[in-house]
Structure formats: C-alpha cells, structure tokens
N, C-alpha and C positions, 0 to 999 in steps of 0.2 A: 728788491726789483723785478720787474716782469721775467725778465731773462731767464730766472732761476728757476722759474716752474713754466712748463705748457701742459695742456689740457689733454687729459687721456683718452683718446678715442682714436679710431682708423676706420676710415671707410676704403671700399674699390675706389682705385685712381681715376680721373675723368680723362677725358680726352686731352693727349696733348697739344701744344701747340708747336707746330714746326716750321714757321715764319724764319726765314735767313736769319742768323744773326753775326755780326762781324765777328772773323775769325781774331783771337785773342793770343797775347803775349804777355810773357809776368812785365814789359817793358810799358805796355800800352794800356794796362789796367792798374800800374804802380800809384804809388802816391804821385799825383799832378795834380794840384792843386790848381793852375792857371788853366789848363784847358779842359777841366771838368768842370770848373765854376764858368770859364764863357759860354758852355755848349747850356749850364742847365739856366744862367742868365737869361740868353737871349731867348729860352724855350723853358717857359717854368712848367709848362704842361708837357715839353717833349717825351713823357712816360706814355703817354696815349697812342702816341706814334709806332711804340714797340710792340713786338711780336707776342709778348704776356698778354694774358689776358688781364683787365681789370674791371671791375665794374661799374668804377667812374662814368665809363662810356655810357653806361643805363641807366643813369641816375632820374630820378623825378622828385620834384618838389609837391607834398600834399597839404592841403592847409583847409581849414576851419573844421576840424572835426572839434568834439566837445572836449573842455578841461578835462584832466587826471583820465585820460586816456593813456593806456600803456601800450609798449611795444607787442607781447601778446594779444591784447584785444585787437590793436589795428590788424595786426599781422592774419589774425585768421579771419575776419573780416574781410581782407583783400583775398584770403584764401577760397572764401565761399563763393567769390564771383568769378573763379576760374582763374584768378592771377598765381604766380610764382614768383614772390619778391624773395631775392636773395638777402639783402640786410635791412633793417628798418631801423632808423635811429630817430625818436620822440626829441622834440627839443625841448629843455626844461624851461617851465615857465612860459610856455606858448600853445599857439594850437598849428605847430607846425611840425611835419616831420619830412626825413629826407629817405628816400625807396631806392635801392638800386635792384638792377635783374642781371640775368646772366647771358642776355642775349635782345637784340633790339626789336625781337617782335615781340616780346615778352613786355619790353616797355612798352612799344606802341598797344599793345592791347590795354594797357593798363589806361596811359593816357587817352583811349576812346573809351573807357568804362567807366572811370572815378571822376571824372567833371561832370558836377550834377547831381550824383549821387548820394539819395537821401538816406543818412546813418544818424540813430538818434536823435533826430529832427534836423538835422543839421544837413546842406547839400555842401558838398564835397569838391574842393576847386584842386587841378592839376596841371603842372606844367615840369617841361624841360627844368632840370636842375645844373647849374655851371659846376663842371668837375673842378674837383680840390686839386690845388696847386702842389707837386711835389716840395714836401717841406726843404730840400736840396735845391729846389729850384728858388725857392723862396730865400733861401741864406745867403744864395750863390748871389742874388738879384740886390738884395742889401748890401751886398760886399763889395759890389762891382758899380752901385749906385746907378742902375739900370732900374726903371718901374716898369710894372705891367698888369692890366686889370686881375692880374691873378695872385701877384707878388706883392701886396700891398704894405710895405715895411718903410721906416721912416728913409729916407734919402741920403747917402752917404758921400762927403766929399770925393769926388772920384779922382782927384790927384793922389789923393794919398792911400784910397781905397786900394789904386791899384798895385801899390807898391809895398801894402803890408802885408806881411805873411806872419801868421802865428809862429812864434820859434817852439821848438820841441821841447814837451816838458822835460825835466830833470826826473830822474828815478823818484828822489823822495817826494817829488809833486806828483807825480802820475801814480804814486803809491798812495798819498793822501787820499787823491781823486777816486780813484779806484773803492776805496775803504770809506768814504762818504756817499758811493753810491750803493756799496753790495750790504755793506752795514752800519748803517746811518749813526749806532748809536756806540758805537766803538770807544769814543771817547769817556766814558762814565762806567762805574763799576757796575757791578752788576745786581747790585742793592737796589740803585739808583736807577736802573733800566726798569726792574720791577715795581718800584712806587710810581716812575713816570706810568708805564703800562696801565696800573692798578688805576690810577686818576685817568687815564684816557677810558677804560669799559666802564668806568663809573660815570662820568657825562655821557657814554652812549647809553646806559640803563635809565637813568634820569631823563633824556631825549625822547628814549622809548616810552616810559610810563607817561609822559606828557601828552602823547601820540595817542595810546591808548586811549588816554582819558578825554581825548580832544571826538575821537569817533564815540564815545558812549559806552566804550569796552571797562569790564570789571576790573576796579580799580587795585592797581598792583604798587600804592605807594607802601606799601609794608615789603617788599619783597627783599629778599636777603640777598646780599652780595657778598657770598665767600672768601675768604682773603686768596690771592694768584697763587698759584701753584708754580714753582720754580721747576726748571729744567733741569736735571742732572747731570747735563752734561753743558758748558758754555759754550765752547770752541770747539772746528774743528767737525759738527756734529751731521751736515748735510751728507745726506747718502744718496743725492741725485744732484746734478746742478746740469745746467743747459749753458754751453758757451757759443757764442759767435766766431766764425771764421772769417777775419778783415784783414786787408794790408795793413801794416803797424803804422802807426800816427807817427812814429819816432824815427825808424828806422828804412831809408830808402828800400823798395824791390824787397821785401822781407814780410814774411806771412806771420801771422799773428792769432794765436787761440786763447779767448777770453772772455771779460765780461765785457759789453758794451758801457760804456758812460753817459751819460747822457741819453736825451728820448728823440725817437726819429720825427716827432709830428714837430721838432723843435731844430730839423735839421740835422741831428748832431749824430756820429756813430762811430768815434773814434771808439778803437777796443784796448783795453790792455790784459795781459797776464794774471792768473789769479793768485799769485803766488803769495802777495801779502793780503790777501782776503781770508781773515781769519778764521770763517764759517768753512772752509772747504779742507777735507782731510788729505793727509800727506798723500796718500795713495791715488788719490783724484788727479790731483798735482802733480805726480809724477806719470800718470798717462796723458796729461794736456803735453807735457813739455816732450815728449816722445812724438805723439801725434805732430805738433809744432815742428820736428825736426825734421819728420816725413815730409809735408806738407812745402816746406823749403827747399828740398831736392829740387837742383834745377829743372831735371826732366819735368817734376811734377810741377812746377810753379808756370812751365811752358805750356804745357797741354791741359794742365787743370790747373785754372789762378784762381783765387777765392772770389766768392760775391761781392761784387762791388754796389752797395745801397746805393750809390749816388747815380748808376749809371745802368742799373738793373742788370747788369750781364755778370756771368762769372757762373764757378761750378760748388763751391764749397761756400755752404750757407750756416749750417750749426752741426757741433756736436753734443752730444749728452751722455755722460760717465755718471752708471749708478755702482755704489759700492755696499758688502754687508760688511756685518762686523768680523769676518773673517780675512779681508780687505781683497774678497776676491770682485773682480771689476768686470762689469759690462758696458760698451761702447755702441753708439750708433750715428751714424754721421748723416745730415741731411745734404742730398744732391740735388741741383737743380737742371732738371730733367731736360727741359729746353735747350740748356749748353749743351749736353750731349749729344743731343739730335742734329742742332745746329753744326758742332765743331767735329765729331765724329770724322775718322777720315777714311778712305775708299781707297788709299795706297797700302796694297797688299805687302807690302816691304816693313810696315810699322803695323803694331798690335791696337786694335780696337781703341777706343778710347776707354769704353768701360771695363774693356777686360784688360786693359792698364791699370785703370784704379784699382781695381778689385783686387788683383793679383796684390799688385805694390802693398795694399791693407794689410791680405793677407800674409805676406811675409813679413811685414814690419811692425807689426801691431797683437800678432798671437804669440802665444809663449810664455817661458817663464821668467824670462828677464826683465829687468826692473823697467815700469810703463808698461807694460803687457798687459793684454786683457783676457779674461776667461770665457768673454763669448761677445762676438762682432758682427755686427749688423748693418745696412747701409738702407735709407728712405729715400727712394727715388719720386720727387716730388714735384709736381708742375707750378701752379700759379699759389702764392700766398704761403707757402713752405709747410714745416712743420710735419709732425705725423698723422696729421687730420685728413688728409689727401695724396696720401703717398702709398709707392708700392714698396712692400718690405721684401728684405734680401736677406737673410741668414748667408753671413759669408765663413763662419767657423767657429770652433769652440762650441762650450755648451751653449744650445737654445736659449737659457734663462742663467741667473742664480739665484739661492736660495738664503731666505734670511728667517732667522731665530725672533718671535716676536711672544713674550709672554708664557715662553714655553713650547710655544707650538713654532712649525715649518712652516714657510710661507713659499710659494712660487714669486719670483720677480722678472717679471719678462720686460722687454723694452719698455712698450706703451701703459704699462699696468700703474695703478694709482697704488702708492705706498707714501705712507708719512716719512715725511724727508729726515728727521729726528728719531732713530726708532727707541732710543734709551725713553724720550720723554712721550714716545704716543703709548708705550707700556704703563706709565704715568697715569695718560690721557683717560685710556679703557678702562684702567680703575676706577677713576673719577666718574665716567659716564656711569658705571653700574650702581655706585653711593649713590650717587644722584638720583638715580630711578629708584630707588631702596630708599630716601627719605622718608623720614617718620613711620617705615615699616620694618619687620623683620625677614631676616632670611627664609623663615618657612613658609611665607605666605607666596613665595615664587614656585612654590609645586603644582600650583595650576594655573601657574603664568606661561605664555607667549611672550615674544619677542620678534617683532616685524623690524626688519633691518633694510629703510629704504635709502634709495643711491647707496648701494652695500659695494661697488666695488668688486674688488677681488674677496673678499668677505673676511676683512682683519677684524674690525669690530663684532660683527655676528658673531664666530667661530668664537672668539677669546671669551664672550661672554654665555657660551651655549653651554658650560657647565650649570648656569644658575638656573636655566629655564627649560620648561619639558618640553618646547618646541619654538625653533629657531627659524624665522623663513626672511630670506633677503631679496630683493626686489632692484635689479639693475635694467638698465635700458642699453649697455653693450654689451654685445654679444659675447665677445673674446674673453672680457671682465668676469662674463657669468661661467665659463669653462675653467678661468683660473680660480674661483670660488669653489665650484664645485670639486677640481682638483685637490684644494689645498685643505677642503673638507675631508676627503680620500685619505689621502696622506697623515692627516692625524687622528684618522679613526675616530671622526666626531658623526655620530649616526643620527644626530635629532636636528640635524641642520638643513636646508633645503634652499637653492636659489632660482629663480625665474625670472625669464628675459623678457621685457616690454617695459611699455611707457606705465608709470607708479598710477596714475589716474586712471586706468583701464584696469591693473592686474590687482591694484591696493583692495578695491571692494570685496571683490572674490577672497582674494586668501582673507582676507580679517575674518568674512561671511564663513569661510571652513574652519580658522583657527576657534572662531567663536562656538562653535558645535563641539569643541572640546576643551575648553578652558574659560574660565570664570574670567581672567583678567589679560588684558590686552596691551601691552605696551608698545612705543614704538621710538626705535634712533632717525634721525635724518644726521645725513652726514652731505648735504649738495655741494655743488660747486659755489665759486666766491658767490656770484651773485644771487642766490638763493634759486626756489624752485618757482614754476609757475602757478598762480591764482591757482588752476583748476586741478592740482595734486591737493594744494591746502584745503579746498574746497571737498574734495573727495575722502581727506583723513575727516574734516568738522561731522560730513554724514555719516561716519561709521561710528555707533555709537558705544559698541565697544570699546573705541581708544580710551582710556582713561587718563593715560601718564604718555608725557611726548618729552623725549629730548632731544633738542636741538643742538646740532654742532655747527656753528660757524667761525669760518677763518677770516669774515670781514662784515661783521655787525651791521656797519652802516649801508651797507648795499643790500644786506638782506631784512634791514627792518620794518620794510613793508610787509615781509612774510610775517613777523612776530606780530605787527599789526591787525593782521586780517584772524589769526588766529584766535585774537581774546576779541575783535568786535563784534556786539551783541548779533542774535539771531535775525536773518531777515529773509527775504524771496530770495536773494542772491547768495547769502552766508547762511544755510541751513545748517541744523544741529546746534547741540548746547556751544557756548564758547569755551576757549579756555582761559586758565590765570598763569601768570609768571610767580612760578613761587618758588624759584631758587636761582641763582645766576653763580659761576663758576668762572672765572679766566684761568685757562691754563698758559703757560710759556713755553711753545714750543719751536719758539724763533729766538733765539738771544742775538742779541748784538743787532737785531732791528726793529722796526715800531712796531711788527706783526703780533696777534698774541691769538689763540684759541678762544670762544667764549661757549660756555657750555650753558644752555637756560632750560631750566625745566617747566611744562606747561602742566598744569593738572585739569582734567575735565571739570567744570563748573554744575553741577545741577540746575535746570532751567529754574527753579526759582530762586535760588541767590543770585541768579546775572538777570534776573527782571527787577530783584531789590537794588541788586549796584545801577542799574541803568536809572533807577528812579532818583 
C-alpha cells in the first residue's frame, strides 16, 4: 500500500497559509459521523473554502493535442511558453489533460496563451475545469441521500440512510481488514507467493516483448527469465514504515497510530494499529504503541489533536519509523503547520503550542526504555503533507542511524532512500552484479567503469565498487549525494564519486570522461516507481560507450515505456543504436505483498544487427 512508502526528497518550505482555522478540542474533532457527514454532504466542495492551499482552485482543461502525448511532453511545451504548471495529468485514451497551477495569475495566463496555440499541427483548446469533489463529500452525500453536481453517486433511501451507522468492527475483523490491506498475500504460503509473482512477471515480460515488436525493435522473443529469487526473511522485514495518525474508528475520543485501510479517493480513512501486520518488526510496533499513548494524553488531545482528513484540520498527520538490524530506531513526525499557526496561544500563562509539542516529544520518546527512539525529528509541513515540502527539525538523540549492508556501513537519515528489506537488498546487489557479468568473466572488469544513475545514497554503487575500476553515481537530490559521499568516506572507498544534477545534463559529460580511461562502460538504473523521463533514455542511447545497462524496476508495468524506448529502432528522435533485452530476473523484496523487484539486462546491439531485426 502507498502508506508504507514515501518519496525520498526534501526541499525548502513554501510560504505558510496563515488564515484563521477554528479552535479545536478533542471533542470537536473526535469520531462524529453525524455532523461531519452533514457538512460534507451539503458542500462536497467545502474544502475549496479552507485556508489551506489546493491547486484545484487553479485547474484548467486542455484538449486537442496529438495522440501519444506524454505528461513530460505537454509540461515541457507549456514551460516553453512561459507557463508554470503545477500538476499535469493526461487522460488515457483521449486528447485531454488536466493542468493545475499554484495561483490565479498563472492559471489566467495559461487560459490566454493556450487557446489556438498550434502544437504539432494541432490547435489547442483550454478552459476552466471543474474542481474535483472531496471524496469524503461524495461518500457523505451518498450516505445521506443528497445529490450534487460534484457528488454523482446513486441516491440512497434517506429514511434508512439517516439512521444507519456502521457498527465498529470486532478486533478479529479489524485485524483481517488490516492484513488484507497491508499484506494481501498473507493467506498463501511463501512458495505459493513466489509462484504467483513469477507468473505475474512472466506475463509482464511477454507484454513487453509484444510492445517492442510493435515498434519495430529488436526481437526479444528469446529473452531468458531466470527463476525468482526468494527473500531471506519473510516476516517482520520492513526497516521503514509510515503510519497515519487519526481518530480511532472503534473507540470514541481515542487517537490511533497505524495503517490507513482503504483509499482516500474512495472516501475511506479508517486507521488501525499495526500490531497484526506481519511485515512490521516488533521494535517498530513498540515505538508506535509508545507514541500512541503519548498522543492520547488529555492535554495533548486538547491542544494538538490528530489531523482530520474529512475536515482538513488538525495537527498530527503521519509518523514514520525506521530501524536497523541492531534495533535502533529513528522517528519523524509530520506536523500540520497551518494548525499550529492558527491555534497557537498568546496567553503567556501557557506554553506555546510548538514548544509544548516539542518538549513532550523529547521527554516522552527519547531514552532507553521500551518504545523509545535513538533519533527524533519533526517536519512542519504546509499543504500536501510528507517531507517533500516541509521544514525539518532535529529534536534529539542521534541525527541518524547506521545500517550494515554487504559488509559496508551506511548512514540512514530521516528522508534517505534505503531498501526496506535489508537482508533481501544484499541479495539484490549480488544479482545486479552477476547480471552485469552475464556471459563474461570477472577479469573483464579490470577496464570497466560503472555509472550508477539515480544512485540515492550510493548503496548499489558502493556495494559494487570493488568489482570496477571506477564508479560514478548521479543523483538529483543534493542531500542524498552528501549522504553517498559520506558513506564512501566512512567505508574507505576511494574509487567512487558522486555528482549532483539532472541525469540528462550530467550523464553525457561523465560518460565521456569515463570513456577516456576505460574501454567498457556499464550502467545501473534504479529510478522511482514510474521510471525515467524520455530525455534521460535518449541521452543514454546517444552515449555510444554504454554497452550494458541494468534496469532495477519495482513496478515494471509503470516503467514499461522506458524499456520500449531503449529497444526501439534508431530515428531522428531516438538516436544511437538500440538495446536488446537479454535477461530478466525477478527478486522478491516484499514478501506477503504483490510487489516484486524486476532486474532487466539490456545489451547494446550493433547497428547492422538492429537493421537486420527491423527488416
């Protein structure tokens, strides 16, 4: 589930909204199905009147562009016209996209520039788009039998709907619901899980080969898929979990820290504690219990209640816990800054809300007792939540924790990317190396260099540094690059360096420099779930010195277009010899879930072979 994982990125905080929010108490934001539903049912778009930022206020609808236009293409075109799109969503199987902006001026500028603009032979159209209804407003409207243009759901019998309130789940039912959401394969033995994942990956590879053939790429019909590699551990393996803080769905006026069951877009936000989630280590469960007890203290509930997703008000939004193999833990809490701004007291007889929160966290969570943490942080976020737009503050303990992987020591800071299954990550790195060496001997590496693109904190490149003459890591996030450099120093690795920048900008220069000293250049790509921008792949294809490429994908379906672009024939757009998919290896890093890492080895095909395949 998405709640288990968050993007590893942090940037400067944006300006905070300081509009007045209503003063809240635990009673006013507790479990209150009647009043909350009535407000939402009457106004499913009520969140637009909140003091919080929402880009739905500044959304337009763009139409009439050519088929197969991607988000990156549309965004780049708009930027070339001096526009600053915030979010772009191209609707599948259509010629329409929704584009949001950060303010009315940018939106209005787009509405004046885009209509009639000729792009790729098409005259674009643009108009204001209707804001998206709050999912909870939709659900509440359906429950109460009220209808609106924004909440288009079947009308219910108001006589029965008004009196119907879902009964709290029993402990057994709640436990089963949680396990189905967090560990959907928990009913299967591990061998059956591996069999199912292997079949899923095999189907994905077949679909990929069909798409490669459809674009005239080099035939991948003979691609070899190796047997799936099992994880060394099956349960309690996650070294990082992100939890939601909310009001309990089963106990009135009680705060719960756990996993959200259901999807926000479906109007579901019930949260249940992680005690029965088999992937969560015991040490993390202990931290959650201690934190939950602290947040249920009367003064804490009165002054700093949890964030209410239905009403978009409250203090605590999320808690992320990390642990290492020595059971040392790191905790960071996501605090909703607008709530603090609106509810901080000017009464000199009472401690400021921020000081109250920080003091109580320091006194209650740092130490050597059960459930206490070795490293404590908070991130004050404006809109959107998460560490992507927040102001970080280290409250106490160590600034980070350290983990050992493959005999190396790695710094794990709050927002750093680190594989969630440490034992399986070591297996993954060994497989990456063996696949890069497929069909060759270790002696061939004496004149080989490795480019680690999207290197994060350098775990892959540093783990493989002993096999190559040089390793260069490329990463966009400056903090991750600093962590990688520190990790290289603390492990005494002198043949690895790390560069901060966009891959399409830095890769050509680094590849050229390496090609001057080595005869063989190999690349490891470990991008985010959705894959890389086409510009990065185009850059890789133009680097003739790259002969082998190992792509690490945690979601092959989302990144499939990347694989096709690497294999499609050379053209004016895709210059450079194409690659051929030679070997595929599934590696299970996520037992009890449907997810699986897939390693794909691409080898550079000479131009004459590519021409033969196209014919």
